[in-house]
C-alpha positions, 0 to 999 in steps of 0.5 A: 419140092421141099421135104423138111425134117423137124429137129428138137432136143431129145428126139429119138434118133432112128425116128428121124434118120430112118425116114431121112435115109429112105426119102433121100434115096428117093431124092437121089435115085428115083426123082424124089423131092429135090430138097431135103433138109432139117429145121429146128427152132433156132437152127444149129446143133440139136442133141438127140435122145441117145446123144447123137448131135445133128445140125439143123439146116434152117431155123423156123424164121428162115425155113422155106415153105414145105411140101412135106414135113416129118416130125420124129418122136422121143422124150423131147416131145413131152416138152415140145407139145407145150412149145408154142413157137414150135407148135405154130411152126408145125401148124402153119407149115402143115397148112400148105403141105402135100403130106404131113408125117409123124413117127412114134410120139411125134403124133403128140406134136401133131395133136397139139397143133390140131392136126389129128382132130377127128382123124385116125392115128397111131404112135409108139405102143407105150404111148397108145393109151396117152393118145387115146386120152384125147377124145378127138383122135381115133387110135389104131394099133397099126405099124403106120397109117394114113388119114387124109394128108396126115400120116402117123407111124408106130415106134422108132423103126416104123418110120422106115415103113412109113417112108416107103409107103409114102413113096409108093403113094406119091409115085408107084409101087415100082419106085418104092421097090427100087428105094427098098432094094437100094436100102436092102430093107426086108425085115425078117419079122423074126421075134427074139424072146417073148417080149412081143407077148407083153399084154401092152404090145400093139395089135399088129404084133399080136396079129404077127403071132397069130399068123406065125402060129397058123403057119406052124399049125399047117406045117405040123399037119 
């Protein structure tokens, strides 16, 4: 099995590195895909949004057929949705993939490749309205979601949740649990300050607030 991670200039680092860690723990310790690698248009070095430099293992021309493809987001997606060669690479590889995944605004690359047509999808909270502008996509304000073999995640850190959910689906809950324990990924859901009360915050954050208030009310009774 081949699991490919797409690289392009100005991608958001954690969109890629978070899932990369989880998937490679699956590979190393729980019989996940044998080959995990990165691929970019030309191969070689790619500079990410916050300055991290990554080296692509393959170019589009010599990339092996993929069983899984993950597309990160970031400011770079705004240019890449008009990159015909990249969009065709995603479209052609996705045609034979078991599962195709995006994190954050990577959803817009899926959309440009025609992979979100008549599907439900999510993206970073700041870009939900942009995604809603496409009439053929039903936007859900969720941490991550799946529609058929296409998976999408909300912003940045949500890619870690997406990767764990993929493992649970492709294997079982116990395998995903082993990966989760190795990564020691158990978010506390603590919310700092009041930023999460922003009117633009996604629905799943508001549901956290409602649950927290309900628990608080029960404790005070």
